[in-house]
C-alpha positions in Angstrom: 58.5 143.3 86.3 55.1 141.6 86.1 54.4 143.1 82.7 57.7 141.9 81.4 57.1 138.2 82.3 53.4 138.0 81.6 54.0 135.6 78.7 55.6 133.1 81.2 53.3 130.9 83.2 53.6 129.9 86.9 51.8 129.0 90.0 49.2 131.4 91.5 50.8 134.2 93.5 49.0 135.5 96.6 49.1 139.3 96.8 52.2 140.5 98.7 53.2 137.0 99.8 53.6 135.5 96.3 54.1 131.7 96.2 55.5 131.4 99.7 52.8 128.7 100.4 54.4 126.6 97.6 58.0 127.3 98.6 57.2 126.3 102.2 56.4 122.8 101.0 59.9 122.4 99.4 62.8 121.0 101.3 66.1 119.3 100.3 64.5 115.9 100.4 61.6 116.6 98.1 62.8 119.4 95.8 63.7 117.0 93.0 60.2 115.5 92.9 58.4 118.8 93.6 60.4 120.6 90.9 59.4 118.0 88.3 55.7 118.3 89.3 55.9 122.1 89.0 57.7 122.0 85.6 55.2 119.4 84.3 52.2 121.5 85.4 53.4 125.0 84.4 55.9 124.4 81.6 59.7 124.2 81.3 60.1 128.0 81.8 58.0 129.4 84.7 57.9 132.3 87.2 57.6 132.2 90.9 57.1 135.2 93.2 58.4 135.1 96.8 57.3 138.4 98.4 58.9 141.0 96.1 61.4 138.6 94.7 60.9 137.3 91.1 62.3 133.9 90.4 62.4 132.6 86.8 62.9 128.8 86.8 64.1 126.9 83.8 64.5 123.3 82.7 64.2 124.4 79.1 67.3 123.6 76.9 66.6 126.3 74.4 66.4 129.0 77.0 69.3 127.6 79.1 71.6 127.9 76.0 71.0 131.6 75.7 71.7 132.1 79.4 74.9 130.1 79.3 76.0 131.9 76.1 75.8 135.3 77.9 79.0 137.0 79.1 77.0 139.5 81.0 74.7 137.5 83.2 77.3 135.6 85.2 76.6 136.9 88.8 75.5 134.3 91.3 72.2 134.7 93.2 72.2 135.7 96.9 71.6 132.2 98.1 75.3 131.5 97.5 76.1 134.1 100.1 75.9 131.4 102.8 79.4 130.3 101.6 81.0 133.7 101.7 82.3 133.6 105.3 84.2 130.4 104.4 85.2 131.0 100.7 85.3 134.7 100.5 84.9 136.1 97.0 86.9 133.5 95.2 86.1 132.2 91.7 82.8 130.6 92.7 81.3 133.7 94.2 83.0 136.7 92.5 81.9 138.4 89.4 82.9 141.3 87.2 86.6 142.3 86.8 87.7 140.2 89.8 86.1 137.1 88.4 87.6 137.6 84.9 91.2 138.2 86.3 91.0 135.1 88.6 89.6 132.9 85.8 92.5 134.0 83.6 95.0 133.2 86.3 93.6 129.8 87.2 92.7 128.4 83.7 96.3 127.3 83.0 96.3 124.9 86.0 93.9 122.7 84.1 95.9 122.6 80.9 96.0 119.0 79.5 99.8 118.8 80.1 99.2 119.6 83.8 96.4 117.1 84.0 98.6 114.4 82.4 101.1 114.9 85.3 98.3 114.8 87.9 97.3 111.3 86.8 100.1 109.9 88.9 98.4 111.4 92.0 95.0 110.1 91.0 96.5 106.6 90.6 98.4 106.6 93.9 95.5 107.9 95.9 93.0 105.4 94.3 95.4 102.6 95.4 94.9 103.9 99.0 91.1 103.8 98.4 91.2 100.2 97.2 93.1 99.3 100.4 90.6 101.1 102.6 87.7 99.4 101.0 89.3 95.9 101.2 88.1 95.4 104.8 84.5 95.7 103.6 84.8 93.7 100.5 83.3 90.5 101.8 80.2 90.4 99.7 78.0 90.7 102.8 78.7 94.1 104.4 76.7 97.1 103.4 79.1 100.0 102.6 78.3 103.7 102.5 80.7 104.3 99.7 80.4 108.1 99.9 82.2 108.1 103.2 85.3 106.6 101.6 85.0 108.5 98.3 84.7 111.8 100.0 88.0 111.4 101.9 89.6 110.1 98.7 88.7 113.1 96.6 89.8 115.4 99.5 93.2 113.7 99.4 93.4 114.3 95.7 92.4 118.0 95.7 94.8 118.7 98.6 97.7 117.2 96.9 97.0 118.7 93.4 95.7 122.1 94.4 97.8 122.8 97.5 100.8 120.6 96.9 100.4 119.0 100.3 99.2 115.6 101.6 96.5 115.5 104.2 96.2 111.7 104.4 92.4 112.1 104.8 91.8 108.4 104.0 94.1 107.0 106.6 93.9 109.7 109.2 90.2 110.2 109.4 90.3 112.1 112.7 92.3 115.0 111.2 90.7 118.3 112.2 90.8 119.7 108.7 89.1 116.8 107.0 86.3 116.6 109.6 85.8 120.4 109.5 85.4 120.3 105.7 82.7 117.7 105.9 80.9 119.3 108.8 81.0 122.8 107.2 79.7 121.4 103.9 76.8 119.7 105.8 76.0 123.0 107.6 76.0 125.0 104.4 73.8 122.5 102.7 71.4 122.7 105.7 71.1 126.5 105.4 70.7 126.7 101.6 67.0 125.9 101.2 65.9 127.6 104.4 65.6 131.0 102.7 65.4 133.0 106.0 68.7 131.5 107.1 70.5 132.8 104.0 70.7 136.0 106.2 73.6 135.8 108.5 71.7 138.1 111.0 68.7 135.7 111.2 71.0 132.7 111.3 72.8 134.2 114.3 69.6 135.1 116.1 67.7 131.9 115.5 70.6 129.4 115.7 73.3 131.0 117.9 75.0 127.7 118.7 75.1 126.6 115.1 76.6 130.1 114.3 79.2 129.6 117.0 80.1 126.2 115.6 80.3 127.6 112.0 82.8 130.2 113.3 84.9 127.5 114.9 84.9 125.4 111.7 85.8 128.4 109.6 88.7 129.2 111.9 90.0 125.6 111.6 89.7 125.7 107.8 91.3 129.1 107.4 94.2 128.4 109.7 95.0 125.2 107.9 94.9 126.9 104.5 97.0 129.8 105.7 99.7 127.5 107.2 99.9 125.6 103.9 100.2 128.9 101.9 103.0 130.1 104.2 104.9 126.8 103.9 104.5 126.7 100.1 105.6 130.3 99.8 108.7 129.6 101.9 109.4 126.6 99.7 109.1 128.5 96.4 111.3 131.4 97.7 114.0 128.9 98.8 113.7 127.2 95.4 114.0 130.5 93.6 117.1 131.5 95.6 118.9 128.2 95.1 117.8 127.0 91.7 115.8 129.6 89.7 116.0 127.5 86.6 113.8 124.9 88.2 111.1 127.3 89.4 107.8 126.5 87.7 106.9 129.0 84.9 103.2 129.6 84.7 103.7 131.2 81.3 105.0 128.0 79.8 102.4 125.6 81.0 103.5 122.0 81.3 107.1 122.4 80.2 108.4 121.6 83.7 107.3 119.9 86.8 103.5 120.1 87.5 102.3 123.4 88.7 99.4 123.2 91.1 96.8 125.8 91.8 98.6 127.2 94.9 101.9 127.5 93.1 100.2 129.5 90.2 98.5 131.8 92.7 101.7 132.5 94.6 103.5 133.5 91.4 100.7 135.5 89.9 100.1 139.3 89.7 97.1 141.5 88.9 98.0 144.8 87.5 101.6 144.3 88.5 100.7 143.5 92.1 101.0 140.0 93.7 97.9 138.4 95.1 97.5 138.9 98.9 97.4 135.9 101.2 93.7 136.5 101.6 93.2 136.4 97.8 95.1 133.2 97.6 93.2 131.7 100.6 89.9 132.5 98.9 90.8 130.5 95.8 92.4 127.6 97.6 89.4 127.2 99.9 87.0 127.5 96.9 88.7 124.6 95.2 88.9 122.5 98.3 85.1 122.8 98.6 84.2 122.6 94.9 86.8 120.1 93.9 86.3 117.4 96.4 82.6 117.4 97.3 81.2 117.5 93.8 83.5 114.8 92.4 82.8 112.6 95.5 79.1 113.0 94.9 79.3 112.1 91.2 81.5 109.1 91.8 79.3 107.8 94.7 76.1 108.0 92.7 77.7 106.3 89.8 78.9 103.4 91.9 75.5 103.0 93.4 73.9 102.9 90.0 76.4 100.3 88.8 75.7 98.1 91.8 72.0 98.0 90.8 72.7 97.3 87.1 74.7 94.1 86.4 74.4 94.4 82.7 76.1 97.8 82.5 78.7 96.8 85.1 79.7 93.7 83.1 79.9 95.6 79.9 82.1 98.2 81.5 84.3 95.5 83.1 84.8 93.9 79.7 86.0 97.2 78.2 88.4 97.8 81.2 89.8 94.3 80.9 90.3 94.6 77.2 92.3 97.8 77.8 94.3 96.8 80.9 94.1 93.0 81.1 92.8 90.7 83.8 95.6 90.8 86.3 96.8 93.8 88.3 97.0 97.0 86.4 100.6 97.9 85.8 100.4 100.1 82.7 100.6 103.8 83.6 97.6 105.8 82.9 97.7 108.4 80.2 95.1 110.8 78.8 95.3 108.9 75.5 94.6 105.4 76.9 91.9 106.8 79.2 90.2 108.5 76.2 90.0 105.2 74.4 87.5 103.9 77.0 84.4 105.0 75.1 81.8 103.0 77.1 83.2 104.4 80.3 82.6 107.9 78.9 79.0 106.9 78.2 78.6 105.5 81.8 80.0 108.7 83.4 77.8 111.0 81.2 74.7 109.0 82.1 75.5 109.0 85.8 76.0 112.8 85.7 72.8 113.2 83.7 70.7 111.5 86.4 72.6 113.0 89.3 74.5 116.2 88.2 76.8 117.2 91.1 75.6 120.8 91.1 71.9 120.2 90.4 70.8 123.9 90.4 72.5 127.0 89.1 71.4 130.5 90.2 72.1 133.7 88.3 71.3 137.3 89.4 70.0 139.3 86.5 71.8 142.7 86.8 70.4 144.2 83.6 67.5 143.2 81.3 68.1 139.9 79.6 66.5 139.6 76.1 65.8 136.2 74.7 64.1 134.5 71.7 62.2 131.3 72.1 60.3 129.0 69.7 57.4 128.7 72.2 57.5 131.9 74.3 58.6 134.2 71.5 60.8 137.3 72.1 60.9 138.3 75.7 62.8 140.1 78.5 63.8 138.9 81.9 63.9 142.1 83.8 66.7 143.5 85.9 66.5 142.3 89.5 65.2 138.8 88.7 66.8 135.7 90.2 67.2 133.1 87.5 67.2 129.5 88.6 68.4 126.8 86.1 67.5 123.3 87.2 70.0 121.1 85.6 68.6 118.0 87.3 65.2 118.7 85.7 66.7 119.7 82.4 68.7 116.5 82.2 65.6 114.4 82.9 63.4 116.3 80.5 61.3 113.7 78.6 61.2 116.0 75.6 65.0 115.6 75.3 65.6 112.1 76.7 63.7 108.9 76.2 63.0 107.0 79.4 64.6 110.0 81.3 64.7 108.3 84.7 66.4 105.1 83.5 70.2 104.4 83.6 71.0 103.8 80.0 74.6 104.7 79.1 74.0 103.5 75.5 72.0 106.6 74.8 75.4 108.4 74.4 77.0 105.9 72.0 75.4 107.4 69.0 74.7 110.9 70.3 72.2 112.8 68.1 73.3 116.2 69.6 70.6 116.4 72.3 73.3 116.5 75.0 74.0 120.1 74.0 75.2 123.0 76.0 71.8 123.8 77.6 71.8 120.3 79.1 75.4 120.0 80.3 76.0 118.7 83.8 79.0 121.0 84.0 77.1 124.1 82.9 78.4 125.9 79.8 79.7 129.2 78.5 81.8 131.7 80.3 80.9 130.3 83.7 81.2 126.6 83.0 83.0 124.4 85.5 86.7 125.2 85.1 87.7 121.8 86.6 85.4 119.6 84.6 88.3 117.7 82.8 90.1 117.3 86.1 86.9 115.8 87.6 86.4 113.5 84.6 89.9 112.0 84.7 89.6 111.5 88.5 86.4 109.6 87.8 87.9 107.6 85.0 90.9 106.3 86.9 88.8 105.6 90.0 86.2 103.6 88.0 88.9 101.7 86.1 90.7 100.6 89.3 87.5 99.9 91.3 85.7 97.9 88.8 88.9 96.0 87.9 89.3 94.8 91.5 85.8 94.8 92.9 82.3 93.6 92.0 79.6 96.1 93.1 76.6 94.4 94.7 73.0 95.6 95.2 73.1 95.6 99.0 71.6 98.2 101.4 68.9 100.8 101.0 67.9 102.7 97.8 69.3 106.3 97.7 67.3 109.2 98.9 68.7 112.2 97.0 69.0 115.6 98.8 69.3 118.6 96.5 71.2 121.7 97.8 74.3 123.4 96.4 75.6 119.8 95.7 73.5 116.7 95.4 73.8 114.0 98.0 71.9 111.1 99.4 70.2 111.4 102.8 71.1 107.8 103.7 74.5 107.6 102.0 75.3 105.6 98.9 74.9 102.0 100.0 76.2 99.0 98.2 78.2 95.8 98.7 81.7 94.9 97.5 83.3 91.6 96.6 86.8 91.1 95.3 86.9 89.7 91.8 88.5 86.2 91.5 88.4 85.9 87.7 
């Protein structure tokens, strides 16, 4: 393995121990800055040894594109295993034949005709969000907007993916919503503590946290199972009484909207229906991925806008031109949302600076051959753990001028540098299946929020934490004031 990667630089590796001394200095609070330092010092493609584990780390667009283009190297690295007790082997964690079959089943639920019908849910839930924020919109109060946005996106993903309303925004004490948040925090805490990736060591060293994790998983699984049972009974009753109205997953969008859970309940693999456990894995996966990542992206974006009056005013002008100055009454459509070109630029720039999933890990199960203008032809050997740092790639000064600045205009006349190797949603076979879903949630939310509220630069600067999803250690603080003109 050493011979195969001798053309790739990296920090000095102590015999047997490797670069453990360097990895020990990294934590969720400083990984963004430490990562940038390491890439600046050793290059955009580098190797790090941790005992007998070889990690190839990349923030190089040319190399990333070849990784994302591969249909072979799609297995996740072992660090994702901390999620398995909760999510099982759903779309996020599975690979091989199981991943391909699940991806094929789930893809139709994100068809544009289905998304068009989901806009009504986005609209109604964002109205609840506006009402919840009203009590803080006095122009003086510091608001951690993430707390509100997280519950809002949870309401959206529950209603669209599971076909049920959890009222997370108005019933903040609900066991399920609090369990999702606490479980997500616990997982994030374990991710960068490499020794705690092992369930055995986690149990031995932190028995009370392990007990709490088990309690949370029980709450989460019981809720999902109950929803599945209720939805199955509803569909069976519907089939019995009115088979003509049953949603047909083979004719996407021709009838009433068909959420993820409905598709899973009606799907088969090799002639056999999915088991309740199969369905639970996918529903829980989307509850985790679909709400936390979108909440993170939206919250960072709102914080950025609160610190940039010029961009905020320019975006407001576009929204008012499209929807008027008074209350928005025109229904949202994919077409009129797609006409908001500057909003597209603002969202892209927010995701460039703070990609919701900042780091992607792939396990190399067989030798990966690549060609590179700088490193020449090479091989990443079987057994390597490949780490793609999207947050470093998207701030690469070789690709972006003033890479740390919030400049949405850089996307107005794109010169192609925002290519697949620098996509905040990943790319290729394992790209984010819900990216269009997330983008339209963000668009409607931004339109309604900026139309009603002015975002003010109140509170503390953000302190990003990088784990499976990116967050801020001290929340996303800003002020709100209702617009009067």
